[in-house]
C-alpha positions as CSV (number, residue, x, y, z in Angstrom):
1,M,-51.7,24.3,9.9
2,K,-49.4,21.5,9.1
3,K,-49.8,18.3,11.2
4,Q,-52.3,19.1,14.1
5,L,-54.8,21.6,12.8
6,S,-56.8,19.2,10.6
7,L,-59.9,17.9,12.3
8,L,-60.6,15.5,9.4
9,V,-57.8,13.3,8.4
10,L,-58.2,12.0,4.8
11,L,-56.3,9.2,3.2
12,C,-53.5,9.3,5.7
13,A,-53.1,5.7,6.9
14,L,-54.0,2.1,6.0
15,A,-52.6,-1.3,6.7
16,A,-53.1,-5.0,5.9
17,G,-51.9,-8.4,6.9
18,L,-51.8,-11.6,4.9
19,H,-51.4,-15.2,6.0
20,S,-48.9,-16.3,3.4
21,Q,-45.2,-16.0,4.5
22,S,-44.3,-15.3,0.8
23,I,-45.5,-11.6,1.2
24,D,-43.3,-10.8,4.1
25,G,-41.2,-7.7,3.5
26,S,-41.9,-4.3,2.2
27,W,-44.6,-3.4,-0.3
28,K,-45.4,0.0,-1.9
29,G,-48.5,1.5,-3.5
30,L,-49.8,4.8,-4.8
31,L,-53.2,6.0,-3.6
32,S,-54.8,8.4,-6.0
33,A,-57.8,10.7,-5.2
34,G,-58.3,13.0,-8.1
35,P,-55.1,15.2,-8.5
36,S,-53.8,14.0,-5.1
37,K,-51.5,11.1,-4.8
38,L,-50.1,9.4,-1.7
39,N,-47.3,6.9,-1.5
40,L,-47.7,4.2,1.1
41,V,-45.2,1.5,2.2
42,F,-46.2,-1.7,4.1
43,H,-43.8,-3.8,6.1
44,F,-45.3,-7.3,6.5
45,A,-44.1,-9.9,9.0
46,H,-45.4,-12.6,11.3
47,D,-45.0,-12.7,15.1
48,D,-43.8,-15.7,17.1
49,G,-47.2,-17.2,17.1
50,G,-47.5,-17.0,13.3
51,R,-50.0,-14.2,13.4
52,P,-49.7,-11.6,10.6
53,T,-48.4,-8.1,11.5
54,C,-47.9,-5.0,9.5
55,L,-46.3,-1.6,10.0
56,M,-47.0,1.1,7.5
57,D,-45.1,4.2,6.4
58,S,-46.6,7.2,4.7
59,P,-43.5,8.9,3.4
60,D,-45.4,11.8,1.8
61,Q,-46.8,12.6,5.2
62,G,-43.7,11.9,7.3
63,A,-45.4,8.9,9.1
64,K,-43.4,5.8,9.9
65,G,-44.2,2.6,11.7
66,L,-48.0,3.0,11.9
67,P,-49.3,-0.3,13.4
68,A,-52.1,-2.2,11.6
69,V,-54.9,-4.3,12.9
70,V,-56.0,-7.2,10.6
71,Q,-59.8,-7.5,10.8
72,Y,-60.3,-10.4,8.4
73,L,-58.0,-12.8,6.8
74,Q,-58.7,-16.0,4.8
75,G,-56.6,-17.5,2.2
76,D,-55.3,-14.8,-0.1
77,S,-57.8,-12.1,1.0
78,V,-57.5,-9.4,3.6
79,S,-59.9,-6.8,5.1
80,V,-58.7,-4.1,7.4
81,A,-60.7,-1.5,9.2
82,F,-59.6,1.9,10.7
83,P,-62.2,3.1,13.1
84,A,-60.4,6.3,13.9
85,L,-60.4,7.2,10.2
86,G,-63.8,5.8,9.4
87,A,-62.0,3.7,6.7
88,T,-61.5,0.2,5.4
89,Y,-59.1,-1.6,3.0
90,C,-59.8,-4.9,1.3
91,G,-57.4,-6.6,-1.1
92,R,-56.4,-9.9,-2.7
93,L,-53.0,-11.3,-3.7
94,R,-52.9,-11.9,-7.5
95,E,-49.8,-12.6,-9.6
96,G,-47.4,-11.0,-7.1
97,R,-49.4,-7.9,-6.4
98,I,-52.0,-7.1,-3.8
99,E,-55.0,-5.6,-5.5
100,G,-57.7,-3.9,-3.5
101,H,-59.7,-0.8,-2.6
102,F,-59.5,1.8,0.1
103,T,-62.9,3.2,1.3
104,Q,-63.5,6.4,3.3
105,L,-66.4,8.9,3.5
106,G,-68.3,6.9,0.9
107,M,-65.4,7.0,-1.6
108,S,-63.8,3.8,-2.8
109,L,-60.3,4.2,-4.3
110,P,-58.2,1.4,-6.0
111,L,-54.9,0.6,-4.3
112,T,-52.5,-1.9,-5.7
113,L,-49.3,-2.9,-3.7
114,Q,-46.2,-4.3,-5.2
115,P,-42.9,-5.3,-3.6
116,G,-40.4,-2.4,-2.8
117,S,-40.0,0.8,-0.8
118,V,-40.1,4.5,-1.6
119,E,-36.9,6.6,-1.5
120,L,-37.2,10.3,-0.9
121,R,-34.8,12.9,-2.5
122,R,-34.1,16.1,-0.6
123,P,-31.4,17.9,-2.6
124,Q,-31.6,21.2,-0.6
125,T,-30.7,19.6,2.7
126,P,-27.2,20.9,3.5
127,R,-24.4,18.4,4.1
128,P,-21.2,18.9,6.0
129,P,-18.6,20.3,6.0
130,Y,-20.3,23.7,6.6
131,P,-18.5,27.0,6.0
132,Y,-19.9,28.4,9.2
133,E,-20.0,27.6,12.9
134,M,-22.9,25.9,14.7
135,Q,-23.1,25.8,18.5
136,E,-25.3,23.5,20.6
137,V,-27.1,25.6,23.2
138,A,-29.5,25.0,26.1
139,F,-31.4,27.5,28.3
140,P,-34.4,27.4,30.7
141,N,-37.8,28.1,29.2
142,G,-38.5,30.5,32.0
143,T,-42.0,29.2,33.0
144,D,-41.7,25.7,34.5
145,G,-38.1,24.9,35.0
146,N,-37.7,22.9,31.9
147,T,-34.8,23.2,29.4
148,L,-34.9,24.1,25.7
149,C,-32.1,22.9,23.5
150,G,-31.2,24.1,20.1
151,T,-28.6,25.1,17.5
152,L,-27.1,28.6,17.2
153,T,-25.9,29.0,13.6
154,L,-23.4,31.9,13.1
155,P,-22.8,33.6,9.8
156,V,-20.0,32.7,7.5
157,G,-16.9,34.5,8.6
158,Y,-18.3,35.7,11.9
159,D,-15.5,36.5,14.3
160,G,-17.4,38.4,17.0
161,S,-15.6,41.7,16.1
162,R,-19.0,43.4,15.4
163,P,-22.6,42.5,16.3
164,A,-24.6,40.6,13.7
165,T,-28.3,40.2,13.0
166,A,-30.0,37.1,14.5
167,I,-33.3,35.5,14.0
168,L,-35.2,33.1,16.3
169,L,-37.0,30.5,14.2
170,V,-40.3,29.4,15.6
171,T,-42.0,26.1,14.4
172,G,-45.6,25.5,13.5
173,S,-48.2,23.6,15.5
174,G,-47.5,20.1,16.8
175,Q,-44.4,18.5,18.1
176,Q,-41.4,19.3,16.0
177,N,-37.6,19.2,16.3
178,R,-35.3,22.2,15.7
179,D,-35.2,21.5,11.9
180,E,-39.1,21.7,11.8
181,E,-38.7,18.2,10.2
182,L,-41.7,16.8,8.4
183,F,-42.3,14.7,5.3
184,G,-38.6,14.1,5.1
185,H,-37.9,17.8,4.7
186,K,-35.9,20.0,7.1
187,P,-37.0,23.5,6.2
188,F,-35.4,25.2,9.2
189,L,-32.1,23.5,8.6
190,V,-32.2,24.7,4.9
191,L,-33.2,28.2,6.1
192,A,-30.5,28.4,8.7
193,D,-27.9,27.3,6.2
194,Y,-29.0,29.9,3.6
195,L,-29.2,32.7,6.1
196,A,-25.7,31.9,7.5
197,R,-24.3,32.1,4.0
198,N,-25.9,35.6,3.7
199,G,-24.6,37.1,6.9
200,I,-27.5,36.3,9.3
201,A,-27.4,34.2,12.5
202,T,-30.2,31.9,13.6
203,L,-31.4,30.0,16.6
204,R,-33.6,27.0,16.1
205,C,-34.8,24.9,19.0
206,D,-36.5,21.5,19.7
207,D,-40.1,22.0,20.9
208,R,-40.5,21.1,24.6
209,G,-40.6,17.3,24.9
210,V,-38.9,16.8,21.6
211,G,-35.2,15.9,21.0
212,C,-33.1,17.3,23.8
213,S,-35.7,19.7,25.1
214,T,-37.4,18.6,28.4
215,G,-40.9,19.0,29.5
216,K,-44.3,17.7,28.5
217,A,-46.4,18.9,25.5
218,E,-49.7,17.7,26.9
219,G,-52.0,20.6,27.9
220,R,-49.9,23.3,26.3
221,T,-51.4,26.1,24.2
222,T,-50.2,28.6,21.7
223,F,-49.7,31.0,24.6
224,D,-47.3,28.4,26.2
225,N,-45.5,28.0,22.9
226,M,-45.0,31.8,22.9
227,A,-43.5,31.6,26.4
228,D,-41.0,29.1,25.1
229,A,-40.2,31.3,22.1
230,L,-39.7,34.2,24.5
231,A,-37.1,32.2,26.3
232,G,-35.2,31.8,23.0
233,L,-35.3,35.6,22.5
234,N,-34.0,36.1,26.1
235,Y,-31.1,33.7,25.3
236,L,-30.1,35.5,22.2
237,E,-30.3,38.8,24.0
238,S,-28.1,37.5,26.9
239,T,-25.3,36.6,24.5
240,Q,-24.8,40.3,23.7
241,R,-23.6,39.3,20.2
242,F,-26.4,40.7,18.2
243,A,-27.3,44.2,17.2
244,R,-30.8,43.3,16.0
245,I,-32.9,40.3,16.9
246,G,-36.0,39.3,15.0
247,V,-38.5,36.4,15.0
248,L,-39.4,34.2,12.0
249,G,-42.3,31.9,12.5
250,H,-43.9,29.4,10.2
251,S,-47.7,28.7,10.4
252,E,-48.5,28.9,14.1
253,G,-45.0,30.2,14.6
254,G,-46.0,33.3,12.5
255,L,-48.9,33.8,14.9
256,I,-46.5,33.6,17.8
257,A,-44.1,36.1,16.2
258,F,-46.9,38.7,16.2
259,M,-47.8,37.9,19.8
260,L,-44.1,38.4,20.8
261,A,-43.8,41.6,18.8
262,S,-47.0,43.0,20.4
263,R,-46.4,42.0,24.0
264,H,-42.6,42.3,24.1
265,P,-41.8,45.1,21.6
266,G,-38.4,45.9,23.1
267,K,-37.1,42.4,22.3
268,V,-38.4,42.0,18.7
269,G,-36.7,44.1,16.0
270,F,-38.6,42.6,13.1
271,V,-41.1,39.9,12.2
272,V,-41.0,37.4,9.3
273,S,-44.4,35.5,9.1
274,L,-44.4,32.5,6.8
275,A,-48.0,31.3,6.2
276,G,-49.0,32.7,9.6
277,N,-52.7,33.0,10.2
278,A,-54.3,36.4,10.8
279,V,-57.9,35.3,11.5
280,R,-59.4,33.4,14.4
281,G,-58.5,29.7,14.6
282,D,-61.9,28.3,14.0
283,S,-62.0,30.0,10.7
284,I,-58.6,28.6,9.8
285,L,-59.7,25.0,10.6
286,L,-63.0,25.4,8.7
287,E,-61.4,26.6,5.5
288,Q,-58.6,24.1,5.9
289,N,-61.1,21.2,6.0
290,R,-63.0,22.7,3.1
291,M,-59.9,23.0,0.9
292,G,-58.6,19.5,1.9
293,L,-61.9,17.8,1.1
294,R,-62.2,19.5,-2.2
295,A,-58.6,18.6,-3.1
296,S,-59.3,15.0,-2.2
297,G,-62.2,14.7,-4.6
298,V,-65.0,14.7,-2.0
299,P,-68.3,15.6,-3.8
300,P,-69.3,19.3,-3.4
301,T,-72.5,18.6,-1.6
302,L,-70.9,16.4,1.0
303,C,-68.1,18.9,1.4
304,D,-70.6,21.7,2.0
305,D,-72.6,19.6,4.4
306,Y,-69.6,18.6,6.4
307,C,-68.2,22.1,6.7
308,R,-71.6,23.4,7.8
309,A,-71.8,20.8,10.5
310,L,-68.1,21.4,11.5
311,R,-68.9,25.1,11.9
312,A,-71.7,24.1,14.4
313,V,-69.4,21.8,16.2
314,L,-66.6,24.4,16.5
315,D,-69.1,27.1,17.7
316,Y,-70.4,24.6,20.3
317,R,-66.9,23.8,21.5
318,R,-65.7,27.4,21.5
319,A,-68.7,28.3,23.7
320,G,-67.4,25.8,26.3
321,L,-70.7,24.0,26.5
322,P,-70.9,20.5,28.2
323,V,-70.5,17.3,26.1
324,T,-72.1,14.2,27.7
325,D,-72.8,12.1,24.6
326,A,-70.5,13.3,21.8
327,A,-71.9,10.9,19.2
328,F,-75.5,12.0,19.8
329,L,-74.5,15.6,20.0
330,A,-72.6,15.5,16.7
331,D,-75.5,13.9,15.0
332,S,-77.9,16.5,16.5
333,L,-75.8,19.4,15.4
334,A,-75.4,18.0,11.9
335,T,-79.2,17.5,11.7
336,A,-79.9,21.0,13.0
337,V,-78.0,22.6,10.2
338,G,-79.4,20.3,7.5
339,A,-76.2,18.4,6.9
340,Q,-76.7,14.8,5.5
341,L,-73.5,13.0,6.4
342,P,-72.3,9.4,6.3
343,P,-71.6,7.7,9.7
344,E,-67.8,8.1,9.4
345,A,-68.1,11.9,8.9
346,V,-70.4,12.1,12.0
347,G,-67.8,10.1,13.8
348,N,-65.1,12.7,13.0
349,L,-67.3,15.4,14.3
350,S,-68.0,13.4,17.4
351,H,-64.3,13.0,18.0
352,C,-63.8,16.7,17.7
353,L,-66.4,17.3,20.4
354,A,-65.2,14.6,22.8
355,E,-61.4,15.2,22.6
356,R,-59.8,17.0,25.5
357,N,-57.4,19.4,23.8
358,A,-56.2,22.6,25.5
359,W,-54.3,23.7,22.4
360,L,-57.4,23.3,20.2
361,D,-59.6,25.2,22.7
362,Y,-57.2,28.1,22.8
363,F,-56.6,28.2,19.1
364,I,-60.2,28.2,17.9
365,A,-61.0,31.1,20.4
366,Y,-57.9,33.3,19.8
367,D,-58.2,36.2,17.4
368,P,-54.8,37.6,16.5
369,A,-56.2,41.0,15.3
370,D,-55.2,43.0,18.4
371,D,-51.6,41.6,18.4
372,I,-51.2,42.3,14.7
373,A,-52.5,45.8,15.1
374,A,-50.1,46.4,18.0
375,T,-47.0,45.2,16.1
376,R,-44.8,48.3,15.7
377,C,-41.7,46.7,14.1
378,P,-41.2,46.1,10.3
379,V,-42.9,42.9,9.0
380,L,-42.3,40.6,6.1
381,A,-45.4,38.4,5.7
382,L,-45.5,35.8,2.9
383,N,-48.0,33.2,1.9
384,G,-48.3,30.8,-1.1
385,S,-51.3,31.1,-3.4
386,L,-51.9,27.3,-3.2
387,D,-51.7,27.1,0.6
388,C,-54.4,24.6,1.6
389,Q,-53.8,25.1,5.4
390,V,-53.7,28.9,5.8
391,A,-55.4,30.4,2.7
392,A,-53.4,33.3,1.4
393,A,-56.1,35.8,0.3
394,P,-58.1,36.2,3.5
395,N,-55.1,36.2,5.8
396,L,-52.9,38.5,3.8
397,A,-55.9,40.9,3.4
398,V,-56.2,41.1,7.2
399,L,-52.5,41.8,7.6
400,R,-52.6,44.6,5.0
401,R,-55.5,46.1,6.9
402,L,-54.3,45.8,10.4
403,L,-50.5,46.3,10.3
404,P,-49.4,49.8,11.2
405,P,-48.0,51.8,8.3
406,D,-44.2,51.2,7.8
407,S,-42.3,51.7,4.6
408,R,-40.2,48.6,5.4
409,T,-43.2,46.2,5.8
410,V,-43.9,43.8,2.9
411,V,-47.0,41.6,2.5
412,R,-46.8,39.3,-0.5
413,E,-48.4,36.3,-2.0
414,Y,-46.2,33.9,-4.0
415,P,-48.0,32.2,-6.9
416,G,-47.8,28.4,-7.2
417,L,-46.4,27.8,-3.7
418,N,-48.0,25.7,-0.9
419,H,-48.1,25.9,2.9
420,L,-44.4,24.8,3.0
421,F,-43.4,27.2,0.3
422,Q,-42.8,24.5,-2.2
423,H,-43.6,24.8,-5.9
424,C,-46.5,22.5,-6.3
425,T,-49.5,21.4,-8.4
426,T,-52.5,21.5,-6.1
427,G,-51.2,22.6,-2.7
428,N,-52.8,19.6,-1.1
429,V,-51.0,18.2,2.0
430,S,-50.6,14.8,0.2
431,E,-48.1,16.5,-2.2
432,Y,-45.7,17.7,0.5
433,G,-43.6,14.5,0.7
434,S,-43.5,13.8,-3.0
435,I,-42.0,17.2,-3.8
436,E,-38.2,17.2,-3.8
437,E,-37.9,20.9,-3.1
438,T,-37.9,21.9,0.6
439,L,-38.1,25.7,0.3
440,S,-38.6,27.9,-2.8
441,P,-35.3,29.5,-3.7
442,E,-37.0,32.8,-4.4
443,V,-38.5,32.9,-0.9
444,L,-35.1,32.1,0.7
445,A,-33.6,35.0,-1.3
446,A,-36.5,37.3,-0.4
447,I,-36.1,36.7,3.3
448,A,-32.3,37.2,3.3
449,A,-32.5,40.4,1.2
450,W,-35.3,41.9,3.3
451,V,-33.6,41.3,6.6
452,N,-30.2,42.5,5.3
453,G,-32.0,45.6,3.9
454,L,-33.4,46.7,7.2
């Protein structure tokens, strides 16, 4: 589930600092792990005291300005450790390049840096002037007095003479703005533009605590996110402009769409689920880690051992049992299931046990089966066959089994698409930023045609 669902972060950050003033500036490198490749950009400088500093960007992952801590520096050599990732980087300056290795989970990968930056192309991102009207809106979230802000995009040629169809767009997990911006992509902006050109209005909002929306994200759960989405539905309803109002959710947003349809059936005319999970959250996280590890080239035995231990950790956490010594407990649970893991892997499990995270606790315990089965409106549910965050086959199978019969409902798997519905090679998260396409044109067309056909 893009961004927040992964318990094991692989190959997502590194940094370095060098003593020589000659390397100040931006340096780029490509980290390769089997079929997965990750662009990294380092911005080297020195502080007022002459100490080396570095900020790193991971454009493919949408990360900017990640601070680095230099662990060792002497002459032209550098060694940097990342305790939170269980990783290290060591390199040496040779002939204008920094040659080194990045090590994590027992894997050592070559990484060479050369001067320069990485420019991302996003040809689908719409540019003004727009042939439709966009209105900035704000409304209370209905639960704690905070305000949600967003953009209401009206269809091309809309003059208010007759009601239109409107869709509330609901983002996935984590803190996101109204465009669901990540990895340099703005999928909800692209979607709103396409739908407006096809006669459909949309409302997309900043998550609470993001952009113009007020409130704090700490301690919120999927249920709280549903309450915010409900406020968006109430706003659309209050305008009295729309004959039919539906919900389109991506990833966790798809889950929320079913929750709204089940619990507030009078407000939801249809549901569009894009890579929404249909099984309990702990199963999603387990399969997500398994696919991510395999795609990153982790040996099968280590992958199986880690996932077996992760299952034990998630079961322990879901049961709400006490954690006094997370490191000892993680090691004990791994040993109990016969998992032989390197220290950094046990450290990841320990972090999962120790972290206070209300969202995670709710997610791993919540089973959407009842809400899916109680959804009485028509549903369009789409997944990509190469989705490494919400696997298509098991989740679509549950939807086909649980959704009530409706001739208008469509459940479909798109071959060759990832979690973001991009055409891709492996589906691994590391590809998201390197792909220029934001949303598959055939998926955009399918959504518009289905909604207009209701």
